[in-house]
N, C-alpha and C positions, 0 to 999 in steps of 0.2 A: 831079632831084628824088627818085626811088628810093633814091639812094645818102645822101643827106642826111634822111631817113626811116629808114631802116636803121641810120644812126650814133645819129640820137636814140634809139633803142629798143635798140639795143647800149649806150648811155652808160648810159642808165638801169638798164637790169638789172642793169651793174654796179657801179652806184651804190646798188643795194636790197642786191646780196649784200655789199657792202662796210659798209653799214649794220648790216646784221644781224651780221655777224663783228666789228663793234668793242662792241657789247655785251660787258657784263665777264662776263656768265654763260657765253656761246655763246665766246667770247675764252677764259675759265678751261680751260672744258672742249677744245677743240682744243689748248692747249698741253701737255696732261696724255697719256701712253701710256697707251692703256687694256689690260687682261687680260682676255683673251676667255674664259677661264672662271668669274672676278669675273661677267663680264658677263651668263654664260648663267644663272646663279645670280640676277643681278636679271631677266632675262626672266623664267624660270621663277615668281618670287613676283611682278612685276608684271603681266604680260603674256601668260604662257601662256592663263590664263583666258578671253581674249575669242582671240588668233592662236593657241591650237592646241601644244602641247607642243612640237610640231616648228617653228613657226612659218610652218603650212601655213594657218590660215586656218580659223575656226571663224564665232563672232560677227565680230572684224575680220579683216580681207582678211589673205592669206597674205603673209607677210615674205620670201620667199625670194627672193634676189637684189634684196633693196630698194637695197642702196646700190648696185646698176647703175642704178637708175632718181630714186634723188634724192641730193642732195650731204649733205654731213656736217652741215652747217648745216640744210637743209631738214630731217633725223631729227630734230635737235634742237629744231628750233622745233614740229612735228611731235608729240614728244611732250610739252615743258613745253607747248604754247599751251592743251590743250583743245579748241580752234576742231573738231575733224571729230567730235562725238558721234556715236556712245557712249562715245567714247573720252577717258576723263578727262581731267584737267590733271594732272600728272606732274613734278612737281621734284626730282631725285635730285641730290645732288650733285655736281659738277665730275668727283670721281673717277669715280662712280657711272656716270652720262652717259658717262662717256670710254672706261668698262667696257663699258656696253651698245653703244656703236658700235662698239667691239673686236668683238665679238660678231654685232651686226649684217650686221658686213663681210665675214662667212666663212658668212653662209646662203648 
């Protein structure tokens, strides 16, 4: 019974991940190579006001090592959803999002 429950949970988790990756915007972002220098500039313009110029937290939480705690898909969803107030909904172009991901991975 426990194994069956574990398999159901695992299958649903994988299914959710596949659905998110299949979304066109996310698929487009993940198909691109990001530039961390451009990503840093995007971060400084759009994110640093709340997360700090060094991404060490202010109004928003610290983003240091964030890529170790959230997947690329999770980070994209966080940025574009606007579901965690006071963070606004933000939808950069796929290339800008790939650049931002590249920068966040280096934090």
